[in-house]
KOLTOR-952908 format. One record per atom (N, C-alpha, C): residue number from 1; y, z, x. Coordinates in Angstrom, 1 decimal, always signed. Layout:
// KOLTOR-952908
+-----+--------+--------+--------+
! pos !  north !     up !   east !
+-----+--------+--------+--------+
! NUM !      Y !      Z !      X !
...
+-----+--------+--------+--------+
This chain:
// KOLTOR-952908
+-----+--------+--------+--------+
! pos !  north !     up !   east !
+-----+--------+--------+--------+
!   1 ! +123.5 ! +111.2 !  +88.1 !
!   1 ! +122.7 ! +110.4 !  +89.0 !
!   1 ! +121.3 ! +111.0 !  +89.1 !
!   2 ! +120.3 ! +110.1 !  +89.2 !
!   2 ! +118.9 ! +110.5 !  +89.2 !
!   2 ! +118.6 ! +110.7 !  +90.7 !
!   3 ! +117.9 ! +111.8 !  +91.0 !
!   3 ! +117.5 ! +112.1 !  +92.3 !
!   3 ! +116.2 ! +111.3 !  +92.6 !
!   4 ! +116.3 ! +110.6 !  +93.7 !
!   4 ! +115.1 ! +109.7 !  +94.1 !
!   4 ! +114.1 ! +110.6 !  +94.8 !
!   5 ! +112.9 ! +110.6 !  +94.3 !
!   5 ! +111.8 ! +111.3 !  +95.0 !
!   5 ! +111.4 ! +110.6 !  +96.3 !
!   6 ! +110.8 ! +111.3 !  +97.2 !
!   6 ! +110.4 ! +110.7 !  +98.5 !
!   6 ! +109.4 ! +109.5 !  +98.2 !
!   7 ! +109.5 ! +108.5 !  +99.0 !
!   7 ! +108.6 ! +107.3 !  +98.9 !
!   7 ! +107.3 ! +107.6 !  +99.7 !
!   8 ! +106.3 ! +107.0 !  +99.1 !
!   8 ! +105.0 ! +107.0 !  +99.8 !
!   8 ! +104.8 ! +105.7 ! +100.6 !
!   9 ! +104.5 ! +105.8 ! +101.9 !
!   9 ! +104.2 ! +104.6 ! +102.6 !
!   9 ! +102.7 ! +104.3 ! +102.6 !
!  10 ! +102.0 ! +105.0 ! +101.8 !
!  10 ! +100.5 ! +104.8 ! +101.7 !
!  10 !  +99.8 ! +104.6 ! +103.0 !
!  11 ! +100.2 ! +105.5 ! +104.0 !
!  11 !  +99.5 ! +105.6 ! +105.3 !
!  11 ! +100.0 ! +104.5 ! +106.2 !
!  12 ! +101.0 ! +103.7 ! +105.9 !
!  12 ! +101.4 ! +102.6 ! +106.8 !
!  12 ! +102.6 ! +103.1 ! +107.6 !
!  13 ! +102.8 ! +102.4 ! +108.7 !
!  13 ! +104.0 ! +102.6 ! +109.6 !
!  13 ! +105.2 ! +101.9 ! +108.9 !
!  14 ! +106.4 ! +102.4 ! +109.2 !
!  14 ! +107.6 ! +101.9 ! +108.6 !
!  14 ! +107.7 ! +100.4 ! +108.7 !
!  15 ! +107.3 !  +99.9 ! +109.9 !
!  15 ! +107.4 !  +98.4 ! +110.1 !
!  15 ! +106.4 !  +97.6 ! +109.3 !
!  16 ! +105.4 !  +98.3 ! +108.7 !
!  16 ! +104.4 !  +97.6 ! +107.9 !
!  16 ! +104.9 !  +97.4 ! +106.5 !
!  17 ! +105.9 !  +98.2 ! +106.0 !
!  17 ! +106.3 !  +98.2 ! +104.6 !
!  17 ! +107.1 !  +97.0 ! +104.3 !
!  18 ! +106.8 !  +96.3 ! +103.2 !
!  18 ! +107.6 !  +95.2 ! +102.7 !
!  18 ! +108.5 !  +95.5 ! +101.6 !
!  19 ! +109.6 !  +94.8 ! +101.5 !
!  19 ! +110.6 !  +95.1 ! +100.4 !
!  19 ! +110.4 !  +94.0 !  +99.3 !
!  20 ! +110.5 !  +94.4 !  +98.1 !
!  20 ! +110.5 !  +93.4 !  +97.0 !
!  20 ! +111.7 !  +93.8 !  +96.0 !
!  21 ! +112.0 !  +92.9 !  +95.2 !
!  21 ! +113.1 !  +93.1 !  +94.2 !
!  21 ! +112.5 !  +93.0 !  +92.8 !
!  22 ! +112.8 !  +94.0 !  +92.0 !
!  22 ! +112.1 !  +94.0 !  +90.7 !
!  22 ! +113.2 !  +94.0 !  +89.6 !
!  23 ! +112.8 !  +93.5 !  +88.4 !
!  23 ! +113.7 !  +93.4 !  +87.3 !
!  23 ! +113.3 !  +94.4 !  +86.2 !
!  24 ! +114.2 !  +95.2 !  +85.7 !
!  24 ! +114.0 !  +96.0 !  +84.5 !
!  24 ! +114.7 !  +95.3 !  +83.4 !
!  25 ! +113.9 !  +94.4 !  +82.7 !
!  25 ! +114.4 !  +93.6 !  +81.6 !
!  25 ! +114.5 !  +94.4 !  +80.4 !
!  26 ! +115.7 !  +94.4 !  +79.8 !
!  26 ! +115.9 !  +95.2 !  +78.6 !
!  26 ! +116.8 !  +94.5 !  +77.5 !
!  27 ! +116.7 !  +95.1 !  +76.3 !
!  27 ! +117.6 !  +94.7 !  +75.2 !
!  27 ! +117.8 !  +95.9 !  +74.4 !
!  28 ! +118.8 !  +95.8 !  +73.5 !
!  28 ! +119.1 !  +96.9 !  +72.6 !
!  28 ! +118.9 !  +96.4 !  +71.2 !
!  29 ! +118.1 !  +97.1 !  +70.4 !
!  29 ! +117.8 !  +96.8 !  +69.0 !
!  29 ! +118.0 !  +98.1 !  +68.2 !
!  30 ! +118.8 !  +98.0 !  +67.1 !
!  30 ! +119.1 !  +99.1 !  +66.2 !
!  30 ! +119.4 ! +100.3 !  +67.0 !
!  31 ! +120.3 ! +100.2 !  +68.1 !
!  31 ! +120.7 ! +101.3 !  +68.8 !
!  31 ! +119.7 ! +101.9 !  +69.9 !
!  32 ! +118.5 ! +101.2 !  +70.0 !
!  32 ! +117.5 ! +101.7 !  +70.9 !
!  32 ! +117.3 ! +100.7 !  +72.0 !
!  33 ! +117.1 ! +101.3 !  +73.2 !
!  33 ! +116.8 ! +100.4 !  +74.4 !
!  33 ! +115.4 ! +100.1 !  +74.4 !
!  34 ! +115.0 !  +98.8 !  +74.5 !
!  34 ! +113.7 !  +98.4 !  +74.7 !
!  34 ! +113.5 !  +97.7 !  +76.0 !
!  35 ! +112.3 !  +97.9 !  +76.6 !
!  35 ! +112.0 !  +97.3 !  +78.0 !
!  35 ! +110.9 !  +96.3 !  +77.8 !
!  36 ! +111.0 !  +95.2 !  +78.6 !
!  36 ! +110.0 !  +94.1 !  +78.5 !
!  36 ! +109.1 !  +94.4 !  +79.7 !
!  37 ! +107.8 !  +94.6 !  +79.4 !
!  37 ! +106.8 !  +94.7 !  +80.4 !
!  37 ! +105.9 !  +93.4 !  +80.4 !
!  38 ! +105.3 !  +93.1 !  +81.5 !
!  38 ! +104.4 !  +92.0 !  +81.6 !
!  38 ! +103.1 !  +92.5 !  +82.3 !
!  39 ! +102.1 !  +91.7 !  +82.2 !
!  39 ! +100.8 !  +92.0 !  +82.8 !
!  39 ! +100.8 !  +91.4 !  +84.2 !
!  40 ! +100.1 !  +92.1 !  +85.1 !
!  40 !  +99.9 !  +91.6 !  +86.4 !
!  40 !  +98.9 !  +90.5 !  +86.3 !
!  41 !  +98.8 !  +89.6 !  +87.2 !
!  41 !  +97.9 !  +88.4 !  +87.1 !
!  41 !  +96.5 !  +88.8 !  +87.3 !
!  42 !  +96.2 !  +89.7 !  +88.2 !
!  42 !  +94.8 !  +90.1 !  +88.5 !
!  42 !  +94.2 !  +91.1 !  +87.6 !
!  43 !  +94.7 !  +92.3 !  +87.7 !
!  43 !  +94.1 !  +93.4 !  +87.0 !
!  43 !  +94.6 !  +93.6 !  +85.5 !
!  44 !  +95.6 !  +92.8 !  +85.2 !
!  44 !  +96.3 !  +92.8 !  +83.9 !
!  44 !  +96.9 !  +94.2 !  +83.5 !
!  45 !  +97.4 !  +94.9 !  +84.6 !
!  45 !  +98.1 !  +96.2 !  +84.4 !
!  45 !  +99.5 !  +95.8 !  +83.9 !
!  46 ! +100.1 !  +96.8 !  +83.2 !
!  46 ! +101.5 !  +96.6 !  +82.8 !
!  46 ! +102.5 !  +96.9 !  +83.9 !
!  47 ! +103.3 !  +95.9 !  +84.2 !
!  47 ! +104.3 !  +96.0 !  +85.3 !
!  47 ! +105.6 !  +95.5 !  +84.9 !
!  48 ! +106.6 !  +95.5 !  +85.8 !
!  48 ! +107.9 !  +94.8 !  +85.6 !
!  48 ! +107.8 !  +93.6 !  +86.6 !
!  49 ! +108.6 !  +92.5 !  +86.3 !
!  49 ! +108.6 !  +91.4 !  +87.2 !
!  49 ! +109.2 !  +91.8 !  +88.5 !
!  50 ! +108.6 !  +91.3 !  +89.6 !
!  50 ! +109.1 !  +91.6 !  +90.9 !
!  50 ! +108.6 !  +90.5 !  +91.9 !
!  51 ! +109.3 !  +90.4 !  +93.0 !
!  51 ! +108.9 !  +89.5 !  +94.1 !
!  51 ! +109.6 !  +89.7 !  +95.4 !
!  52 ! +109.4 !  +88.7 !  +96.3 !
!  52 ! +109.9 !  +88.8 !  +97.6 !
!  52 ! +111.4 !  +88.4 !  +97.7 !
!  53 ! +112.1 !  +88.8 !  +98.7 !
!  53 ! +113.5 !  +88.3 !  +98.9 !
!  53 ! +113.5 !  +86.8 !  +98.9 !
!  54 ! +114.6 !  +86.2 !  +98.4 !
!  54 ! +114.8 !  +84.7 !  +98.4 !
!  54 ! +116.0 !  +84.4 !  +99.2 !
!  55 ! +115.8 !  +83.4 ! +100.1 !
!  55 ! +116.9 !  +82.9 ! +100.9 !
!  55 ! +118.1 !  +82.5 ! +100.1 !
!  56 ! +119.3 !  +83.0 ! +100.5 !
!  56 ! +120.5 !  +82.6 !  +99.8 !
!  56 ! +120.8 !  +83.4 !  +98.5 !
!  57 ! +119.9 !  +84.3 !  +98.1 !
!  57 ! +120.1 !  +85.0 !  +96.8 !
!  57 ! +120.3 !  +86.5 !  +97.1 !
!  58 ! +121.2 !  +87.1 !  +96.3 !
!  58 ! +121.3 !  +88.5 !  +96.4 !
!  58 ! +120.0 !  +89.2 !  +95.8 !
!  59 ! +119.8 !  +90.5 !  +96.1 !
!  59 ! +118.7 !  +91.1 !  +95.6 !
!  59 ! +118.6 !  +91.1 !  +94.0 !
!  60 ! +119.8 !  +91.2 !  +93.4 !
!  60 ! +119.8 !  +91.2 !  +91.9 !
!  60 ! +119.4 !  +89.8 !  +91.4 !
!  61 ! +120.0 !  +88.8 !  +92.1 !
!  61 ! +119.7 !  +87.4 !  +91.7 !
!  61 ! +118.2 !  +87.1 !  +92.0 !
!  62 ! +117.6 !  +87.6 !  +93.0 !
!  62 ! +116.2 !  +87.4 !  +93.3 !
!  62 ! +115.3 !  +88.1 !  +92.1 !
!  63 ! +115.8 !  +89.3 !  +91.7 !
!  63 ! +115.1 !  +90.0 !  +90.6 !
!  63 ! +115.2 !  +89.2 !  +89.3 !
!  64 ! +116.3 !  +88.6 !  +89.1 !
!  64 ! +116.5 !  +87.8 !  +87.9 !
!  64 ! +115.7 !  +86.5 !  +87.9 !
!  65 ! +115.5 !  +85.9 !  +89.1 !
!  65 ! +114.7 !  +84.7 !  +89.2 !
!  65 ! +113.2 !  +85.1 !  +89.0 !
!  66 ! +112.8 !  +86.2 !  +89.5 !
!  66 ! +111.4 !  +86.7 !  +89.2 !
!  66 ! +111.2 !  +86.9 !  +87.7 !
!  67 ! +112.2 !  +87.5 !  +87.0 !
!  67 ! +112.1 !  +87.7 !  +85.6 !
!  67 ! +111.9 !  +86.4 !  +84.9 !
!  68 ! +112.6 !  +85.3 !  +85.3 !
!  68 ! +112.4 !  +84.0 !  +84.7 !
!  68 ! +111.0 !  +83.5 !  +85.0 !
!  69 ! +110.6 !  +83.5 !  +86.3 !
!  69 ! +109.3 !  +82.9 !  +86.6 !
!  69 ! +108.1 !  +83.7 !  +86.0 !
!  70 ! +108.2 !  +85.0 !  +86.0 !
!  70 ! +107.0 !  +85.8 !  +85.5 !
!  70 ! +107.1 !  +86.2 !  +84.0 !
!  71 ! +108.3 !  +86.1 !  +83.4 !
!  71 ! +108.4 !  +86.6 !  +82.0 !
!  71 ! +109.2 !  +85.6 !  +81.1 !
!  72 ! +109.8 !  +84.6 !  +81.7 !
!  72 ! +110.5 !  +83.6 !  +80.8 !
!  72 ! +111.9 !  +84.2 !  +80.4 !
!  73 ! +112.4 !  +85.1 !  +81.2 !
!  73 ! +113.7 !  +85.8 !  +80.8 !
!  73 ! +114.9 !  +85.0 !  +81.3 !
!  74 ! +115.8 !  +84.8 !  +80.4 !
!  74 ! +117.1 !  +84.3 !  +80.7 !
!  74 ! +118.0 !  +85.5 !  +80.4 !
!  75 ! +118.8 !  +85.9 !  +81.4 !
!  75 ! +119.7 !  +87.1 !  +81.2 !
!  75 ! +120.7 !  +87.3 !  +82.3 !
!  76 ! +121.3 !  +88.5 !  +82.2 !
!  76 ! +122.3 !  +88.8 !  +83.2 !
!  76 ! +121.8 !  +90.0 !  +84.0 !
!  77 ! +121.7 !  +89.8 !  +85.3 !
!  77 ! +121.3 !  +90.9 !  +86.2 !
!  77 ! +122.5 !  +91.7 !  +86.7 !
!  78 ! +122.4 !  +93.0 !  +86.7 !
!  78 ! +123.4 !  +93.9 !  +87.2 !
!  78 ! +123.2 !  +94.0 !  +88.7 !
!  79 ! +124.3 !  +93.9 !  +89.5 !
!  79 ! +124.2 !  +94.0 !  +91.0 !
!  79 ! +123.9 !  +95.4 !  +91.5 !
!  80 ! +123.9 !  +96.4 !  +90.6 !
!  80 ! +123.7 !  +97.8 !  +91.1 !
!  80 ! +122.3 !  +98.2 !  +90.9 !
!  81 ! +121.6 !  +98.5 !  +92.0 !
!  81 ! +120.2 !  +98.9 !  +92.0 !
!  81 ! +120.1 ! +100.3 !  +91.3 !
!  82 ! +119.1 ! +100.3 !  +90.4 !
!  82 ! +118.8 ! +101.6 !  +89.7 !
!  82 ! +118.1 ! +102.6 !  +90.5 !
!  83 ! +117.4 ! +102.1 !  +91.5 !
!  83 ! +116.6 ! +103.0 !  +92.4 !
!  83 ! +115.5 ! +102.2 !  +93.0 !
!  84 ! +114.6 ! +102.9 !  +93.7 !
!  84 ! +113.5 ! +102.2 !  +94.4 !
!  84 ! +112.2 ! +103.0 !  +94.0 !
!  85 ! +111.1 ! +102.2 !  +94.1 !
!  85 ! +109.8 ! +102.8 !  +93.9 !
!  85 ! +108.8 ! +102.1 !  +94.8 !
!  86 ! +107.7 ! +102.8 !  +95.1 !
!  86 ! +106.8 ! +102.3 !  +96.1 !
!  86 ! +105.4 ! +102.1 !  +95.4 !
!  87 ! +104.7 ! +101.1 !  +95.9 !
!  87 ! +103.4 ! +100.8 !  +95.4 !
!  87 ! +102.6 ! +100.1 !  +96.4 !
!  88 ! +101.3 ! +100.0 !  +96.3 !
!  88 ! +100.4 !  +99.3 !  +97.2 !
!  88 ! +100.0 !  +97.9 !  +96.5 !
!  89 ! +100.4 !  +96.8 !  +97.1 !
!  89 ! +100.1 !  +95.5 !  +96.5 !
!  89 !  +98.8 !  +95.1 !  +97.1 !
!  90 !  +97.9 !  +94.7 !  +96.2 !
!  90 !  +96.6 !  +94.2 !  +96.6 !
!  90 !  +96.7 !  +92.8 !  +97.1 !
!  91 !  +96.2 !  +92.6 !  +98.3 !
!  91 !  +96.3 !  +91.3 !  +98.9 !
!  91 !  +94.9 !  +90.7 !  +99.3 !
!  92 !  +93.9 !  +91.5 !  +99.1 !
!  92 !  +92.5 !  +91.1 !  +99.4 !
!  92 !  +91.5 !  +92.1 !  +98.8 !
!  93 !  +90.3 !  +91.8 !  +99.1 !
!  93 !  +89.2 !  +92.7 !  +98.5 !
!  93 !  +89.4 !  +94.1 !  +99.1 !
!  94 !  +89.8 !  +94.3 ! +100.3 !
!  94 !  +89.8 !  +95.6 ! +100.9 !
!  94 !  +91.2 !  +96.0 ! +101.3 !
!  95 !  +92.2 !  +95.1 ! +101.3 !
!  95 !  +93.5 !  +95.4 ! +101.8 !
!  95 !  +94.5 !  +95.7 ! +100.8 !
!  96 !  +95.5 !  +96.6 ! +101.1 !
!  96 !  +96.6 !  +96.8 ! +100.3 !
!  96 !  +97.8 !  +96.8 ! +101.2 !
!  97 !  +98.9 !  +96.1 ! +100.7 !
!  97 ! +100.1 !  +96.0 ! +101.5 !
!  97 ! +101.2 !  +97.0 ! +100.9 !
!  98 ! +101.6 !  +98.0 ! +101.7 !
!  98 ! +102.6 !  +98.9 ! +101.1 !
!  98 ! +103.9 !  +98.2 ! +100.9 !
!  99 ! +104.5 !  +98.4 !  +99.7 !
!  99 ! +105.7 !  +97.8 !  +99.3 !
!  99 ! +106.7 !  +98.8 !  +98.7 !
! 100 ! +108.0 !  +98.5 !  +98.9 !
! 100 ! +109.1 !  +99.3 !  +98.3 !
! 100 ! +109.8 !  +98.3 !  +97.5 !
! 101 ! +109.9 !  +98.6 !  +96.2 !
! 101 ! +110.6 !  +97.7 !  +95.2 !
! 101 ! +112.0 !  +98.3 !  +94.8 !
! 102 ! +113.0 !  +97.5 !  +94.9 !
! 102 ! +114.3 !  +97.9 !  +94.5 !
! 102 ! +114.5 !  +97.3 !  +93.0 !
! 103 ! +114.8 !  +98.2 !  +92.1 !
! 103 ! +114.8 !  +97.9 !  +90.7 !
! 103 ! +116.2 !  +97.6 !  +90.2 !
! 104 ! +116.4 !  +96.4 !  +89.6 !
! 104 ! +117.7 !  +95.9 !  +89.0 !
! 104 ! +117.6 !  +95.7 !  +87.5 !
! 105 ! +118.6 !  +96.2 !  +86.8 !
! 105 ! +118.5 !  +96.0 !  +85.3 !
! 105 ! +118.9 !  +94.5 !  +85.0 !
! 106 ! +118.2 !  +93.9 !  +84.1 !
! 106 ! +118.5 !  +92.6 !  +83.6 !
! 106 ! +118.6 !  +92.6 !  +82.1 !
! 107 ! +119.8 !  +92.3 !  +81.6 !
! 107 ! +120.0 !  +92.3 !  +80.1 !
! 107 ! +119.5 !  +90.9 !  +79.6 !
! 108 ! +118.5 !  +91.0 !  +78.8 !
! 108 ! +117.8 !  +89.8 !  +78.3 !
! 108 ! +118.6 !  +89.1 !  +77.2 !
! 109 ! +119.0 !  +87.8 !  +77.4 !
! 109 ! +119.7 !  +87.0 !  +76.4 !
! 109 ! +118.7 !  +86.2 !  +75.6 !
! 110 ! +117.6 !  +85.7 !  +76.3 !
! 110 ! +116.6 !  +85.0 !  +75.5 !
! 110 ! +115.3 !  +85.0 !  +76.3 !
! 111 ! +114.2 !  +84.7 !  +75.6 !
! 111 ! +112.9 !  +84.5 !  +76.2 !
! 111 ! +112.4 !  +83.1 !  +75.9 !
! 112 ! +111.9 !  +82.4 !  +76.9 !
! 112 ! +111.4 !  +81.1 !  +76.8 !
! 112 ! +109.9 !  +81.2 !  +76.4 !
! 113 ! +109.4 !  +80.2 !  +75.6 !
! 113 ! +108.0 !  +80.1 !  +75.3 !
! 113 ! +107.2 !  +79.6 !  +76.5 !
! 114 ! +107.8 !  +78.6 !  +77.2 !
! 114 ! +107.2 !  +78.1 !  +78.4 !
! 114 ! +108.0 !  +78.5 !  +79.6 !
! 115 ! +107.3 !  +79.0 !  +80.6 !
! 115 ! +107.9 !  +79.4 !  +81.9 !
! 115 ! +106.8 !  +79.3 !  +83.0 !
! 116 ! +107.2 !  +79.3 !  +84.2 !
! 116 ! +106.2 !  +79.0 !  +85.3 !
! 116 ! +104.9 !  +79.8 !  +85.2 !
! 117 ! +104.9 !  +81.1 !  +84.8 !
! 117 ! +103.7 !  +81.9 !  +84.8 !
! 117 ! +103.2 !  +82.2 !  +83.4 !
! 118 ! +103.6 !  +81.4 !  +82.4 !
! 118 ! +103.4 !  +81.7 !  +81.0 !
! 118 ! +101.9 !  +81.8 !  +80.7 !
! 119 ! +101.1 !  +81.0 !  +81.3 !
! 119 !  +99.6 !  +81.0 !  +81.1 !
! 119 !  +98.9 !  +82.1 !  +81.8 !
! 120 !  +99.6 !  +82.9 !  +82.6 !
! 120 !  +98.9 !  +83.9 !  +83.5 !
! 120 !  +99.2 !  +85.3 !  +83.1 !
! 121 ! +100.2 !  +85.5 !  +82.2 !
! 121 ! +100.7 !  +86.8 !  +81.9 !
! 121 ! +100.9 !  +87.0 !  +80.4 !
! 122 ! +100.9 !  +88.3 !  +80.0 !
! 122 ! +101.3 !  +88.6 !  +78.6 !
! 122 ! +102.6 !  +89.4 !  +78.8 !
! 123 ! +103.4 !  +89.5 !  +77.8 !
! 123 ! +104.6 !  +90.3 !  +77.8 !
! 123 ! +104.7 !  +91.1 !  +76.5 !
! 124 ! +105.4 !  +92.2 !  +76.6 !
! 124 ! +105.5 !  +93.1 !  +75.5 !
! 124 ! +106.8 !  +93.9 !  +75.5 !
! 125 ! +107.5 !  +94.0 !  +74.4 !
! 125 ! +108.7 !  +94.9 !  +74.3 !
! 125 ! +108.2 !  +96.2 !  +73.8 !
! 126 ! +108.7 !  +97.3 !  +74.5 !
! 126 ! +108.3 !  +98.7 !  +74.2 !
! 126 ! +109.5 !  +99.6 !  +74.5 !
! 127 ! +109.5 ! +100.8 !  +73.9 !
! 127 ! +110.5 ! +101.8 !  +74.2 !
! 127 ! +110.4 ! +102.2 !  +75.7 !
! 128 ! +111.5 ! +102.8 !  +76.1 !
! 128 ! +111.4 ! +103.4 !  +77.5 !
! 128 ! +110.3 ! +104.4 !  +77.7 !
! 129 ! +110.1 ! +105.2 !  +76.7 !
! 129 ! +109.1 ! +106.2 !  +76.8 !
! 129 ! +107.7 ! +105.6 !  +76.9 !
! 130 ! +107.4 ! +104.6 !  +76.0 !
! 130 ! +106.1 ! +104.0 !  +76.1 !
! 130 ! +106.0 ! +103.2 !  +77.4 !
! 131 ! +107.0 ! +102.5 !  +77.8 !
! 131 ! +106.9 ! +101.8 !  +79.1 !
! 131 ! +106.6 ! +102.7 !  +80.3 !
! 132 ! +107.2 ! +103.9 !  +80.3 !
! 132 ! +106.9 ! +104.9 !  +81.3 !
! 132 ! +105.5 ! +105.3 !  +81.3 !
! 133 ! +104.9 ! +105.4 !  +80.1 !
! 133 ! +103.4 ! +105.7 !  +80.0 !
! 133 ! +102.5 ! +104.6 !  +80.5 !
! 134 ! +103.0 ! +103.4 !  +80.2 !
! 134 ! +102.1 ! +102.2 !  +80.5 !
! 134 ! +102.1 ! +101.8 !  +82.0 !
! 135 ! +103.2 ! +102.0 !  +82.7 !
! 135 ! +103.2 ! +101.6 !  +84.1 !
! 135 ! +102.5 ! +102.6 !  +85.0 !
! 136 ! +101.9 ! +102.2 !  +86.1 !
! 136 ! +101.1 ! +103.1 !  +86.9 !
! 136 ! +101.9 ! +103.9 !  +87.9 !
! 137 ! +103.0 ! +103.4 !  +88.4 !
! 137 ! +103.7 ! +104.1 !  +89.4 !
! 137 ! +104.6 ! +105.2 !  +88.8 !
! 138 ! +104.4 ! +106.4 !  +89.3 !
! 138 ! +105.3 ! +107.5 !  +88.7 !
! 138 ! +106.8 ! +107.3 !  +89.0 !
! 139 ! +107.1 ! +106.8 !  +90.2 !
! 139 ! +108.5 ! +106.6 !  +90.5 !
! 139 ! +109.1 ! +105.5 !  +89.6 !
! 140 ! +108.4 ! +104.5 !  +89.3 !
! 140 ! +108.9 ! +103.5 !  +88.3 !
! 140 ! +109.0 ! +104.1 !  +86.9 !
! 141 ! +108.1 ! +104.8 !  +86.5 !
! 141 ! +108.1 ! +105.5 !  +85.2 !
! 141 ! +109.4 ! +106.3 !  +85.1 !
! 142 ! +109.7 ! +107.1 !  +86.1 !
! 142 ! +110.9 ! +107.9 !  +86.1 !
! 142 ! +112.2 ! +107.1 !  +86.0 !
! 143 ! +112.2 ! +106.0 !  +86.7 !
! 143 ! +113.4 ! +105.1 !  +86.7 !
! 143 ! +113.6 ! +104.5 !  +85.3 !
! 144 ! +112.5 ! +104.1 !  +84.7 !
! 144 ! +112.5 ! +103.6 !  +83.3 !
! 144 ! +113.0 ! +104.6 !  +82.3 !
! 145 ! +112.4 ! +105.8 !  +82.4 !
! 145 ! +112.8 ! +106.9 !  +81.4 !
! 145 ! +114.3 ! +107.3 !  +81.5 !
! 146 ! +114.8 ! +107.3 !  +82.7 !
! 146 ! +116.2 ! +107.7 !  +83.0 !
! 146 ! +117.2 ! +106.5 !  +82.8 !
! 147 ! +116.7 ! +105.3 !  +82.6 !
! 147 ! +117.6 ! +104.2 !  +82.5 !
! 147 ! +118.5 ! +104.2 !  +81.2 !
! 148 ! +119.8 ! +104.1 !  +81.5 !
! 148 ! +120.8 ! +103.9 !  +80.4 !
! 148 ! +121.7 ! +102.7 !  +80.8 !
! 149 ! +121.7 ! +101.7 !  +79.9 !
! 149 ! +122.6 ! +100.6 !  +80.2 !
! 149 ! +124.0 ! +101.1 !  +80.4 !
! 150 ! +124.7 ! +100.6 !  +81.5 !
! 150 ! +126.1 ! +101.0 !  +81.8 !
! 150 ! +127.0 ! +100.0 !  +81.0 !
! 151 ! +128.0 ! +100.6 !  +80.4 !
! 151 ! +129.1 !  +99.9 !  +79.8 !
! 151 ! +128.6 !  +99.1 !  +78.6 !
! 152 ! +127.5 !  +99.4 !  +78.1 !
! 152 ! +126.9 !  +98.7 !  +76.9 !
! 152 ! +126.9 !  +99.7 !  +75.7 !
! 153 ! +127.5 !  +99.3 !  +74.6 !
! 153 ! +127.4 ! +100.1 !  +73.4 !
! 153 ! +126.0 !  +99.8 !  +72.8 !
! 154 ! +125.4 ! +100.9 !  +72.4 !
! 154 ! +124.0 ! +100.7 !  +71.9 !
! 154 ! +124.0 ! +100.3 !  +70.5 !
! 155 ! +124.2 !  +99.0 !  +70.3 !
! 155 ! +124.1 !  +98.4 !  +69.0 !
! 155 ! +123.4 !  +97.1 !  +69.1 !
! 156 ! +122.8 !  +96.6 !  +68.0 !
! 156 ! +122.0 !  +95.3 !  +68.1 !
! 156 ! +123.0 !  +94.2 !  +67.8 !
+-----+--------+--------+--------+
């Protein structure tokens, strides 16, 4: 089990922090785990799909829905959270909203060419090691590096 480091509230009070659900989209090729990263809409940083809780959906189902909307992913979300990471979401010129994201693995079955945010983002398959270097949040990088698909034999 991976030890979760303390979260940063970025100077906010507990009541100010928002929760999001994130998808660690992955596949296995030639025995190697690959992670799908997408660009953020504004700054074009490399991130994982994530979003707000959705009425009537489990956290894992919400993460899977975000994976579809932001990356065109069709796949199977695992109901077990890999861990949490914190970040500051830009919401205006001077404001940042402190967020805690719960990360759920999503085994990618297919990628659509057209999806709701296809014109706003790029996507890229990378190794876990490269993904950890590309994302900005150290907590997320650690979760990606330590990710091992459960119950999956590493074959393509």
